[in-house]
Biopython code that builds the backbone (N, CA, C, O; Angstrom):
import numpy as np
from Bio.PDB.StructureBuilder import StructureBuilder

atoms = [
    (1, "LEU", "N", (-15.192, 10.223, -27.089)),
    (1, "LEU", "CA", (-15.112, 8.908, -27.678)),
    (1, "LEU", "C", (-13.748, 8.254, -27.396)),
    (1, "LEU", "O", (-13.664, 7.054, -27.134)),
    (2, "PHE", "N", (-12.691, 9.063, -27.456)),
    (2, "PHE", "CA", (-11.350, 8.538, -27.176)),
    (2, "PHE", "C", (-11.267, 8.018, -25.747)),
    (2, "PHE", "O", (-10.701, 6.952, -25.509)),
    (3, "ASP", "N", (-11.829, 8.765, -24.789)),
    (3, "ASP", "CA", (-11.796, 8.346, -23.386)),
    (3, "ASP", "C", (-12.503, 7.010, -23.179)),
    (3, "ASP", "O", (-12.059, 6.182, -22.383)),
    (4, "ILE", "N", (-13.585, 6.809, -23.886)),
    (4, "ILE", "CA", (-14.319, 5.549, -23.767)),
    (4, "ILE", "C", (-13.474, 4.404, -24.317)),
    (4, "ILE", "O", (-13.402, 3.338, -23.706)),
    (5, "ALA", "N", (-12.838, 4.617, -25.463)),
    (5, "ALA", "CA", (-11.989, 3.581, -26.052)),
    (5, "ALA", "C", (-10.803, 3.271, -25.145)),
    (5, "ALA", "O", (-10.439, 2.110, -24.963)),
    (6, "LEU", "N", (-10.205, 4.314, -24.580)),
    (6, "LEU", "CA", (-9.073, 4.123, -23.673)),
    (6, "LEU", "C", (-9.502, 3.340, -22.428)),
    (6, "LEU", "O", (-8.807, 2.420, -21.996)),
    (7, "GLY", "N", (-10.637, 3.709, -21.862)),
    (7, "GLY", "CA", (-11.168, 2.994, -20.698)),
    (7, "GLY", "C", (-11.457, 1.538, -21.018)),
    (7, "GLY", "O", (-11.188, 0.652, -20.207)),
    (8, "HIS", "N", (-12.001, 1.295, -22.190)),
    (8, "HIS", "CA", (-12.315, -0.076, -22.612)),
    (8, "HIS", "C", (-11.039, -0.907, -22.756)),
    (8, "HIS", "O", (-10.984, -2.042, -22.284)),
    (9, "GLU", "N", (-10.023, -0.352, -23.398)),
    (9, "GLU", "CA", (-8.759, -1.072, -23.570)),
    (9, "GLU", "C", (-8.080, -1.319, -22.221)),
    (9, "GLU", "O", (-7.488, -2.377, -22.007)),
    (10, "SER", "N", (-8.164, -0.349, -21.317)),
    (10, "SER", "CA", (-7.583, -0.513, -19.981)),
    (10, "SER", "C", (-8.283, -1.633, -19.218)),
    (10, "SER", "O", (-7.632, -2.462, -18.584)),
    (11, "LEU", "N", (-9.589, -1.651, -19.284)),
    (11, "LEU", "CA", (-10.358, -2.700, -18.609)),
    (11, "LEU", "C", (-10.029, -4.069, -19.207)),
    (11, "LEU", "O", (-9.875, -5.050, -18.479)),
    (12, "LYS", "N", (-9.923, -4.128, -20.527)),
    (12, "LYS", "CA", (-9.547, -5.374, -21.189)),
    (12, "LYS", "C", (-8.187, -5.865, -20.702)),
    (12, "LYS", "O", (-8.008, -7.052, -20.428)),
    (13, "TYR", "N", (-7.224, -4.936, -20.595)),
    (13, "TYR", "CA", (-5.881, -5.294, -20.120)),
    (13, "TYR", "C", (-5.945, -5.846, -18.698)),
    (13, "TYR", "O", (-5.321, -6.864, -18.400)),
    (14, "ILE", "N", (-6.684, -5.189, -17.834)),
    (14, "ILE", "CA", (-6.806, -5.635, -16.443)),
    (14, "ILE", "C", (-7.418, -7.030, -16.378)),
    (14, "ILE", "O", (-6.921, -7.894, -15.656)),
    (15, "LEU", "N", (-8.479, -7.249, -17.118)),
    (15, "LEU", "CA", (-9.144, -8.552, -17.100)),
    (15, "LEU", "C", (-8.241, -9.656, -17.651)),
    (15, "LEU", "O", (-8.231, -10.770, -17.127)),
    (16, "GLU", "N", (-7.486, -9.351, -18.702)),
    (16, "GLU", "CA", (-6.616, -10.344, -19.331)),
    (16, "GLU", "C", (-5.360, -10.621, -18.500)),
    (16, "GLU", "O", (-4.744, -11.676, -18.651)),
    (17, "ASN", "N", (-4.978, -9.700, -17.637)),
    (17, "ASN", "CA", (-3.725, -9.815, -16.881)),
    (17, "ASN", "C", (-3.934, -9.776, -15.377)),
    (17, "ASN", "O", (-3.005, -9.462, -14.633)),
    (18, "SER", "N", (-5.133, -10.088, -14.923)),
    (18, "SER", "CA", (-5.457, -9.932, -13.499)),
    (18, "SER", "C", (-4.559, -10.769, -12.595)),
    (18, "SER", "O", (-4.177, -10.312, -11.517)),
    (19, "LYS", "N", (-4.219, -11.977, -13.010)),
    (19, "LYS", "CA", (-3.370, -12.826, -12.167)),
    (19, "LYS", "C", (-1.989, -12.194, -11.993)),
    (19, "LYS", "O", (-1.480, -12.113, -10.875)),
    (20, "MET", "N", (-1.388, -11.749, -13.087)),
    (20, "MET", "CA", (-0.064, -11.127, -13.031)),
    (20, "MET", "C", (-0.106, -9.835, -12.208)),
    (20, "MET", "O", (0.802, -9.567, -11.421)),
    (21, "LEU", "N", (-1.151, -9.046, -12.390)),
    (21, "LEU", "CA", (-1.281, -7.792, -11.645)),
    (21, "LEU", "C", (-1.414, -8.058, -10.149)),
    (21, "LEU", "O", (-0.789, -7.373, -9.340)),
    (22, "LYS", "N", (-2.224, -9.048, -9.777)),
    (22, "LYS", "CA", (-2.381, -9.396, -8.362)),
    (22, "LYS", "C", (-1.068, -9.896, -7.772)),
    (22, "LYS", "O", (-0.732, -9.562, -6.636)),
    (23, "GLU", "N", (-0.327, -10.691, -8.534)),
    (23, "GLU", "CA", (0.958, -11.188, -8.050)),
    (23, "GLU", "C", (1.942, -10.045, -7.820)),
    (23, "GLU", "O", (2.679, -10.054, -6.834)),
    (24, "LYS", "N", (1.962, -9.068, -8.714)),
    (24, "LYS", "CA", (2.863, -7.923, -8.565)),
    (24, "LYS", "C", (2.454, -7.071, -7.365)),
    (24, "LYS", "O", (3.313, -6.599, -6.621)),
    (25, "ILE", "N", (1.163, -6.873, -7.172)),
    (25, "ILE", "CA", (0.685, -6.127, -6.003)),
    (25, "ILE", "C", (1.116, -6.850, -4.727)),
    (25, "ILE", "O", (1.653, -6.229, -3.809)),
    (26, "ASP", "N", (0.882, -8.155, -4.672)),
    (26, "ASP", "CA", (1.272, -8.939, -3.495)),
    (26, "ASP", "C", (2.779, -8.878, -3.251)),
    (26, "ASP", "O", (3.221, -8.754, -2.109)),
    (27, "ALA", "N", (3.565, -8.965, -4.321)),
    (27, "ALA", "CA", (5.024, -8.907, -4.182)),
    (27, "ALA", "C", (5.454, -7.560, -3.604)),
    (27, "ALA", "O", (6.312, -7.515, -2.722)),
    (28, "ASN", "N", (4.873, -6.469, -4.085)),
    (28, "ASN", "CA", (5.228, -5.144, -3.566)),
    (28, "ASN", "C", (4.814, -4.994, -2.110)),
    (28, "ASN", "O", (5.545, -4.407, -1.313)),
    (29, "LEU", "N", (3.656, -5.515, -1.761)),
    (29, "LEU", "CA", (3.210, -5.432, -0.368)),
    (29, "LEU", "C", (4.116, -6.256, 0.548)),
    (29, "LEU", "O", (4.338, -5.883, 1.700)),
    (30, "GLN", "N", (4.637, -7.368, 0.044)),
    (30, "GLN", "CA", (5.573, -8.174, 0.835)),
    (30, "GLN", "C", (6.891, -7.426, 1.050)),
    (30, "GLN", "O", (7.480, -7.502, 2.128)),
    (31, "VAL", "N", (7.353, -6.705, 0.025)),
    (31, "VAL", "CA", (8.573, -5.902, 0.161)),
    (31, "VAL", "C", (8.365, -4.838, 1.232)),
    (31, "VAL", "O", (9.237, -4.624, 2.073)),
    (32, "ILE", "N", (7.217, -4.175, 1.205)),
    (32, "ILE", "CA", (6.891, -3.146, 2.199)),
    (32, "ILE", "C", (6.891, -3.754, 3.598)),
    (32, "ILE", "O", (7.465, -3.192, 4.530)),
    (33, "ASN", "N", (6.243, -4.903, 3.730)),
    (33, "ASN", "CA", (6.147, -5.548, 5.039)),
    (33, "ASN", "C", (7.521, -5.982, 5.540)),
    (33, "ASN", "O", (7.863, -5.760, 6.701)),
    (34, "LYS", "N", (8.303, -6.599, 4.659)),
    (34, "LYS", "CA", (9.629, -7.103, 5.038)),
    (34, "LYS", "C", (10.562, -5.957, 5.444)),
    (34, "LYS", "O", (11.287, -6.067, 6.433)),
    (35, "ASN", "N", (10.543, -4.873, 4.693)),
    (35, "ASN", "CA", (11.493, -3.785, 4.918)),
    (35, "ASN", "C", (11.033, -2.755, 5.949)),
    (35, "ASN", "O", (11.846, -2.217, 6.701)),
    (36, "LEU", "N", (9.746, -2.487, 5.980)),
    (36, "LEU", "CA", (9.245, -1.424, 6.860)),
    (36, "LEU", "C", (8.357, -1.940, 7.997)),
    (36, "LEU", "O", (7.977, -1.182, 8.889)),
    (37, "GLY", "N", (8.034, -3.225, 7.956)),
    (37, "GLY", "CA", (7.171, -3.776, 8.994)),
    (37, "GLY", "C", (5.748, -3.264, 8.928)),
    (37, "GLY", "O", (5.038, -3.251, 9.934)),
    (38, "ILE", "N", (5.329, -2.843, 7.744)),
    (38, "ILE", "CA", (3.976, -2.312, 7.562)),
    (38, "ILE", "C", (3.164, -3.339, 6.797)),
    (38, "ILE", "O", (3.505, -3.702, 5.671)),
    (39, "ASN", "N", (2.087, -3.805, 7.415)),
    (39, "ASN", "CA", (1.187, -4.754, 6.770)),
    (39, "ASN", "C", (0.026, -3.971, 6.189)),
    (39, "ASN", "O", (-0.801, -3.439, 6.929)),
    (40, "SER", "N", (-0.040, -3.896, 4.867)),
    (40, "SER", "CA", (-1.051, -3.082, 4.207)),
    (40, "SER", "C", (-1.769, -3.893, 3.144)),
    (40, "SER", "O", (-1.243, -4.882, 2.633)),
    (41, "HIS", "N", (-2.969, -3.461, 2.824)),
    (41, "HIS", "CA", (-3.730, -4.037, 1.712)),
    (41, "HIS", "C", (-3.791, -3.051, 0.558)),
    (41, "HIS", "O", (-4.485, -3.285, -0.432)),
    (42, "SER", "N", (-3.073, -1.960, 0.684)),
    (42, "SER", "CA", (-3.067, -0.896, -0.320)),
    (42, "SER", "C", (-1.633, -0.591, -0.732)),
    (42, "SER", "O", (-0.709, -0.733, 0.069)),
    (43, "LEU", "N", (-1.449, -0.176, -1.968)),
    (43, "LEU", "CA", (-0.122, 0.211, -2.442)),
    (43, "LEU", "C", (0.213, 1.653, -2.076)),
    (43, "LEU", "O", (1.310, 2.128, -2.370)),
    (44, "ILE", "N", (-0.710, 2.341, -1.445)),
    (44, "ILE", "CA", (-0.465, 3.696, -0.945)),
    (44, "ILE", "C", (-0.141, 3.558, 0.539)),
    (44, "ILE", "O", (-1.007, 3.247, 1.357)),
    (45, "ILE", "N", (1.137, 3.801, 0.864)),
    (45, "ILE", "CA", (1.636, 3.514, 2.209)),
    (45, "ILE", "C", (1.976, 4.818, 2.939)),
    (45, "ILE", "O", (2.923, 5.504, 2.553)),
    (46, "PRO", "N", (1.223, 5.170, 3.983)),
    (46, "PRO", "CA", (1.604, 6.325, 4.798)),
    (46, "PRO", "C", (2.635, 5.911, 5.849)),
    (46, "PRO", "O", (2.427, 4.953, 6.595)),
    (47, "ILE", "N", (3.741, 6.643, 5.897)),
    (47, "ILE", "CA", (4.798, 6.332, 6.863)),
    (47, "ILE", "C", (4.917, 7.520, 7.799)),
    (47, "ILE", "O", (5.352, 8.599, 7.397)),
    (48, "ASN", "N", (4.533, 7.317, 9.041)),
    (48, "ASN", "CA", (4.510, 8.417, 10.010)),
    (48, "ASN", "C", (5.923, 8.868, 10.352)),
    (48, "ASN", "O", (6.756, 8.074, 10.787)),
    (49, "ILE", "N", (6.177, 10.149, 10.148)),
    (49, "ILE", "CA", (7.456, 10.753, 10.497)),
    (49, "ILE", "C", (7.260, 11.718, 11.670)),
    (49, "ILE", "O", (8.097, 11.788, 12.571)),
    (50, "GLY", "N", (6.152, 12.456, 11.651)),
    (50, "GLY", "CA", (5.791, 13.290, 12.785)),
    (50, "GLY", "C", (6.479, 14.643, 12.855)),
    (50, "GLY", "O", (6.218, 15.416, 13.778)),
    (51, "ASN", "N", (7.342, 14.944, 11.914)),
    (51, "ASN", "CA", (8.096, 16.201, 11.950)),
    (51, "ASN", "C", (8.092, 16.792, 10.546)),
    (51, "ASN", "O", (8.608, 16.185, 9.608)),
    (52, "ASP", "N", (7.504, 17.987, 10.407)),
    (52, "ASP", "CA", (7.372, 18.618, 9.090)),
    (52, "ASP", "C", (8.718, 18.839, 8.408)),
    (52, "ASP", "O", (8.846, 18.619, 7.204)),
    (53, "LYS", "N", (9.711, 19.268, 9.161)),
    (53, "LYS", "CA", (11.033, 19.526, 8.581)),
    (53, "LYS", "C", (11.678, 18.215, 8.139)),
    (53, "LYS", "O", (12.240, 18.137, 7.047)),
    (54, "LYS", "N", (11.602, 17.200, 8.970)),
    (54, "LYS", "CA", (12.227, 15.904, 8.662)),
    (54, "LYS", "C", (11.580, 15.247, 7.445)),
    (54, "LYS", "O", (12.269, 14.625, 6.636)),
    (55, "VAL", "N", (10.275, 15.379, 7.315)),
    (55, "VAL", "CA", (9.579, 14.758, 6.193)),
    (55, "VAL", "C", (10.050, 15.375, 4.868)),
    (55, "VAL", "O", (10.171, 14.676, 3.862)),
    (56, "LEU", "N", (10.310, 16.669, 4.876)),
    (56, "LEU", "CA", (10.831, 17.335, 3.679)),
    (56, "LEU", "C", (12.271, 16.906, 3.394)),
    (56, "LEU", "O", (12.654, 16.748, 2.235)),
    (57, "GLU", "N", (13.065, 16.717, 4.443)),
    (57, "GLU", "CA", (14.446, 16.247, 4.280)),
    (57, "GLU", "C", (14.463, 14.848, 3.659)),
    (57, "GLU", "O", (15.255, 14.575, 2.757)),
    (58, "ILE", "N", (13.598, 13.975, 4.138)),
    (58, "ILE", "CA", (13.532, 12.612, 3.607)),
    (58, "ILE", "C", (13.090, 12.646, 2.148)),
    (58, "ILE", "O", (13.649, 11.941, 1.308)),
    (59, "GLN", "N", (12.101, 13.455, 1.854)),
    (59, "GLN", "CA", (11.639, 13.586, 0.472)),
    (59, "GLN", "C", (12.785, 14.047, -0.429)),
    (59, "GLN", "O", (12.946, 13.541, -1.540)),
    (60, "ASP", "N", (13.575, 15.001, 0.045)),
    (60, "ASP", "CA", (14.686, 15.530, -0.739)),
    (60, "ASP", "C", (15.767, 14.462, -0.963)),
    (60, "ASP", "O", (16.305, 14.345, -2.064)),
    (61, "ILE", "N", (16.076, 13.699, 0.064)),
    (61, "ILE", "CA", (17.063, 12.615, -0.053)),
    (61, "ILE", "C", (16.621, 11.622, -1.123)),
    (61, "ILE", "O", (17.416, 11.227, -1.976)),
    (62, "LEU", "N", (15.357, 11.220, -1.077)),
    (62, "LEU", "CA", (14.842, 10.263, -2.048)),
    (62, "LEU", "C", (14.793, 10.861, -3.453)),
    (62, "LEU", "O", (15.081, 10.178, -4.436)),
    (63, "LYS", "N", (14.427, 12.135, -3.538)),
    (63, "LYS", "CA", (14.366, 12.803, -4.845)),
    (63, "LYS", "C", (15.744, 12.839, -5.502)),
    (63, "LYS", "O", (15.861, 12.626, -6.709)),
    (64, "LYS", "N", (16.783, 13.106, -4.719)),
    (64, "LYS", "CA", (18.149, 13.140, -5.255)),
    (64, "LYS", "C", (18.591, 11.772, -5.765)),
    (64, "LYS", "O", (19.476, 11.681, -6.617)),
    (65, "LYS", "N", (17.982, 10.716, -5.250)),
    (65, "LYS", "CA", (18.305, 9.359, -5.706)),
    (65, "LYS", "C", (17.367, 8.905, -6.824)),
    (65, "LYS", "O", (17.454, 7.770, -7.293)),
    (66, "GLY", "N", (16.466, 9.802, -7.248)),
    (66, "GLY", "CA", (15.577, 9.498, -8.373)),
    (66, "GLY", "C", (14.224, 8.941, -7.991)),
    (66, "GLY", "O", (13.503, 8.436, -8.851)),
    (67, "PHE", "N", (13.858, 9.021, -6.711)),
    (67, "PHE", "CA", (12.571, 8.496, -6.253)),
    (67, "PHE", "C", (11.675, 9.641, -5.801)),
    (67, "PHE", "O", (12.121, 10.557, -5.110)),
    (68, "LEU", "N", (10.420, 9.580, -6.196)),
    (68, "LEU", "CA", (9.474, 10.620, -5.828)),
    (68, "LEU", "C", (8.464, 10.058, -4.836)),
    (68, "LEU", "O", (7.754, 9.096, -5.129)),
    (69, "VAL", "N", (8.412, 10.674, -3.658)),
    (69, "VAL", "CA", (7.419, 10.320, -2.640)),
    (69, "VAL", "C", (6.765, 11.610, -2.170)),
    (69, "VAL", "O", (7.321, 12.695, -2.335)),
    (70, "GLY", "N", (5.586, 11.483, -1.589)),
    (70, "GLY", "CA", (4.899, 12.651, -1.058)),
    (70, "GLY", "C", (5.364, 12.968, 0.348)),
    (70, "GLY", "O", (5.564, 12.074, 1.170)),
    (71, "ALA", "N", (5.532, 14.261, 0.613)),
    (71, "ALA", "CA", (5.831, 14.737, 1.968)),
    (71, "ALA", "C", (4.579, 15.472, 2.427)),
    (71, "ALA", "O", (4.397, 16.647, 2.108)),
    (72, "ILE", "N", (3.733, 14.803, 3.157)),
    (72, "ILE", "CA", (2.433, 15.347, 3.534)),
    (72, "ILE", "C", (2.533, 15.913, 4.945)),
    (72, "ILE", "O", (2.916, 15.220, 5.888)),
    (73, "ARG", "N", (2.177, 17.193, 5.067)),
    (73, "ARG", "CA", (2.350, 17.909, 6.328)),
    (73, "ARG", "C", (1.031, 18.528, 6.787)),
    (73, "ARG", "O", (0.024, 18.513, 6.080)),
    (74, "LYS", "N", (1.084, 19.074, 8.007)),
    (74, "LYS", "CA", (-0.066, 19.788, 8.557)),
    (74, "LYS", "C", (-0.384, 20.961, 7.641)),
    (74, "LYS", "O", (0.549, 21.548, 7.093)),
    (75, "PRO", "N", (-1.599, 21.324, 7.447)),
    (75, "PRO", "CA", (-2.831, 20.834, 8.072)),
    (75, "PRO", "C", (-3.481, 19.666, 7.325)),
    (75, "PRO", "O", (-4.558, 19.212, 7.710)),
    (76, "THR", "N", (-2.837, 19.175, 6.261)),
    (76, "THR", "CA", (-3.427, 18.072, 5.504)),
    (76, "THR", "C", (-3.554, 16.813, 6.361)),
    (76, "THR", "O", (-4.541, 16.085, 6.256)),
    (77, "VAL", "N", (-2.567, 16.562, 7.197)),
    (77, "VAL", "CA", (-2.586, 15.425, 8.112)),
    (77, "VAL", "C", (-2.259, 15.923, 9.516)),
    (77, "VAL", "O", (-1.666, 16.990, 9.677)),
    (78, "LYS", "N", (-2.645, 15.150, 10.531)),
    (78, "LYS", "CA", (-2.359, 15.550, 11.918)),
    (78, "LYS", "C", (-0.870, 15.485, 12.225)),
    (78, "LYS", "O", (-0.342, 16.318, 12.962)),
    (79, "SER", "N", (-0.198, 14.488, 11.654)),
    (79, "SER", "CA", (1.222, 14.271, 11.907)),
    (79, "SER", "C", (1.894, 14.014, 10.558)),
    (79, "SER", "O", (1.378, 13.245, 9.747)),
    (80, "ALA", "N", (3.037, 14.650, 10.312)),
    (80, "ALA", "CA", (3.710, 14.575, 9.009)),
    (80, "ALA", "C", (4.001, 13.132, 8.607)),
    (80, "ALA", "O", (4.446, 12.320, 9.418)),
    (81, "ILE", "N", (3.738, 12.834, 7.331)),
    (81, "ILE", "CA", (3.980, 11.490, 6.807)),
    (81, "ILE", "C", (4.708, 11.563, 5.464)),
    (81, "ILE", "O", (4.635, 12.558, 4.744)),
    (82, "ILE", "N", (5.398, 10.493, 5.160)),
    (82, "ILE", "CA", (5.863, 10.230, 3.810)),
    (82, "ILE", "C", (4.796, 9.340, 3.189)),
    (82, "ILE", "O", (4.390, 8.339, 3.780)),
    (83, "ARG", "N", (4.347, 9.706, 2.002)),
    (83, "ARG", "CA", (3.375, 8.865, 1.305)),
    (83, "ARG", "C", (4.102, 8.141, 0.179)),
    (83, "ARG", "O", (4.476, 8.734, -0.833)),
    (84, "LEU", "N", (4.291, 6.849, 0.386)),
    (84, "LEU", "CA", (4.944, 5.995, -0.599)),
    (84, "LEU", "C", (3.859, 5.302, -1.407)),
    (84, "LEU", "O", (2.960, 4.675, -0.847)),
    (85, "ILE", "N", (3.948, 5.417, -2.717)),
    (85, "ILE", "CA", (3.019, 4.701, -3.584)),
    (85, "ILE", "C", (3.830, 3.636, -4.310)),
    (85, "ILE", "O", (4.626, 3.942, -5.198)),
    (86, "ALA", "N", (3.621, 2.398, -3.925)),
    (86, "ALA", "CA", (4.400, 1.270, -4.441)),
    (86, "ALA", "C", (3.748, 0.745, -5.717)),
    (86, "ALA", "O", (3.243, -0.377, -5.754)),
    (87, "LYS", "N", (3.766, 1.572, -6.760)),
    (87, "LYS", "CA", (3.128, 1.232, -8.032)),
    (87, "LYS", "C", (3.655, -0.091, -8.567)),
    (87, "LYS", "O", (4.779, -0.494, -8.268)),
    (88, "ILE", "N", (2.835, -0.755, -9.355)),
    (88, "ILE", "CA", (3.227, -2.073, -9.842)),
    (88, "ILE", "C", (4.330, -2.009, -10.896)),
    (88, "ILE", "O", (4.931, -3.034, -11.218)),
    (89, "ASP", "N", (4.602, -0.832, -11.435)),
    (89, "ASP", "CA", (5.654, -0.753, -12.447)),
    (89, "ASP", "C", (7.032, -0.435, -11.864)),
    (89, "ASP", "O", (7.997, -0.294, -12.615)),
    (90, "ILE", "N", (7.135, -0.323, -10.554)),
    (90, "ILE", "CA", (8.434, -0.067, -9.932)),
    (90, "ILE", "C", (9.194, -1.394, -9.829)),
    (90, "ILE", "O", (8.631, -2.422, -9.452)),
    (91, "ALA", "N", (10.465, -1.347, -10.169)),
    (91, "ALA", "CA", (11.299, -2.546, -10.069)),
    (91, "ALA", "C", (11.458, -2.937, -8.601)),
    (91, "ALA", "O", (11.536, -2.075, -7.726)),
    (92, "CYS", "N", (11.505, -4.221, -8.344)),
    (92, "CYS", "CA", (11.638, -4.735, -6.979)),
    (92, "CYS", "C", (12.882, -4.173, -6.298)),
    (92, "CYS", "O", (12.841, -3.829, -5.117)),
    (93, "GLU", "N", (13.993, -4.078, -7.039)),
    (93, "GLU", "CA", (15.237, -3.539, -6.476)),
    (93, "GLU", "C", (15.056, -2.084, -6.052)),
    (93, "GLU", "O", (15.557, -1.663, -5.009)),
    (94, "ASP", "N", (14.331, -1.318, -6.877)),
    (94, "ASP", "CA", (14.087, 0.084, -6.543)),
    (94, "ASP", "C", (13.214, 0.213, -5.304)),
    (94, "ASP", "O", (13.477, 1.046, -4.437)),
    (95, "LEU", "N", (12.176, -0.611, -5.220)),
    (95, "LEU", "CA", (11.297, -0.561, -4.055)),
    (95, "LEU", "C", (12.070, -0.941, -2.790)),
    (95, "LEU", "O", (11.886, -0.329, -1.738)),
    (96, "ASN", "N", (12.928, -1.947, -2.897)),
    (96, "ASN", "CA", (13.768, -2.320, -1.754)),
    (96, "ASN", "C", (14.677, -1.171, -1.349)),
    (96, "ASN", "O", (14.856, -0.913, -0.159)),
    (97, "GLU", "N", (15.255, -0.477, -2.327)),
    (97, "GLU", "CA", (16.146, 0.647, -2.022)),
    (97, "GLU", "C", (15.395, 1.790, -1.354)),
    (97, "GLU", "O", (15.877, 2.362, -0.376)),
    (98, "VAL", "N", (14.225, 2.124, -1.873)),
    (98, "VAL", "CA", (13.413, 3.187, -1.262)),
    (98, "VAL", "C", (13.077, 2.824, 0.176)),
    (98, "VAL", "O", (13.200, 3.655, 1.076)),
    (99, "CYS", "N", (12.655, 1.591, 0.393)),
    (99, "CYS", "CA", (12.305, 1.142, 1.747)),
    (99, "CYS", "C", (13.505, 1.199, 2.678)),
    (99, "CYS", "O", (13.379, 1.599, 3.835)),
    (100, "SER", "N", (14.652, 0.806, 2.182)),
    (100, "SER", "CA", (15.872, 0.830, 2.985)),
    (100, "SER", "C", (16.229, 2.260, 3.395)),
    (100, "SER", "O", (16.562, 2.522, 4.551)),
    (101, "ILE", "N", (16.156, 3.164, 2.447)),
    (101, "ILE", "CA", (16.434, 4.578, 2.744)),
    (101, "ILE", "C", (15.424, 5.109, 3.750)),
    (101, "ILE", "O", (15.797, 5.792, 4.703)),
    (102, "LEU", "N", (14.148, 4.801, 3.545)),
    (102, "LEU", "CA", (13.106, 5.268, 4.461)),
    (102, "LEU", "C", (13.325, 4.735, 5.868)),
    (102, "LEU", "O", (13.179, 5.472, 6.844)),
    (103, "GLU", "N", (13.670, 3.475, 5.975)),
    (103, "GLU", "CA", (13.877, 2.875, 7.297)),
    (103, "GLU", "C", (15.055, 3.536, 8.005)),
    (103, "GLU", "O", (14.972, 3.845, 9.194)),
    (104, "ARG", "N", (16.148, 3.755, 7.280)),
    (104, "ARG", "CA", (17.318, 4.427, 7.892)),
    (104, "ARG", "C", (16.956, 5.846, 8.328)),
    (104, "ARG", "O", (17.304, 6.259, 9.434)),
    (105, "GLN", "N", (16.273, 6.582, 7.485)),
    (105, "GLN", "CA", (15.933, 7.965, 7.796)),
    (105, "GLN", "C", (14.917, 8.041, 8.938)),
    (105, "GLN", "O", (14.997, 8.918, 9.798)),
    (106, "LYS", "N", (13.979, 7.127, 8.932)),
    (106, "LYS", "CA", (12.958, 7.096, 9.991)),
    (106, "LYS", "C", (13.610, 6.871, 11.355)),
    (106, "LYS", "O", (13.193, 7.450, 12.358)),
    (107, "ASN", "N", (14.616, 6.042, 11.376)),
    (107, "ASN", "CA", (15.314, 5.745, 12.642)),
    (107, "ASN", "C", (16.209, 6.887, 13.098)),
    (107, "ASN", "O", (16.661, 6.884, 14.243)),
    (108, "ARG", "N", (16.479, 7.862, 12.236)),
    (108, "ARG", "CA", (17.328, 8.997, 12.585)),
    (108, "ARG", "C", (16.544, 10.161, 13.175)),
    (108, "ARG", "O", (17.119, 11.201, 13.497)),
    (109, "ILE", "N", (15.249, 9.991, 13.317)),
    (109, "ILE", "CA", (14.401, 11.073, 13.841)),
    (109, "ILE", "C", (14.713, 11.338, 15.291)),
    (109, "ILE", "O", (14.102, 12.213, 15.904)),
]
sb = StructureBuilder()
sb.init_structure("model")
sb.init_model(0)
sb.init_chain("A")
sb.init_seg("    ")
for serial, (resi, resn, name, xyz) in enumerate(atoms, 1):
    if name == "N":
        sb.init_residue(resn, " ", resi, " ")
    sb.init_atom(name, np.array(xyz, "f"), 0.0, 1.0, " ", f" {name:<3s}", serial, name[0])
structure = sb.get_structure()
């Protein structure tokens, strides 16, 4: 019963705030595009790194700065990626910082 009530309240929130939620999603996608040159329709952004060791190094660098990203390696994917999830509750400044770090690290491969 609790799960049903929680789902109902969540749906109500989404319906009542859909414009604001869409604007935040669009804003985050624009930050991703501007900083990483990735045009996406999803807030789950795979960033190809191609090196299992490097992907773990990048994850560690971001973790030390307080950001959590996925370091997805073989055999889960063909080529190692950083999985960035640009959730709508992340501050724009933080998303810009994560993107900046990712871009610098990606270029150091």
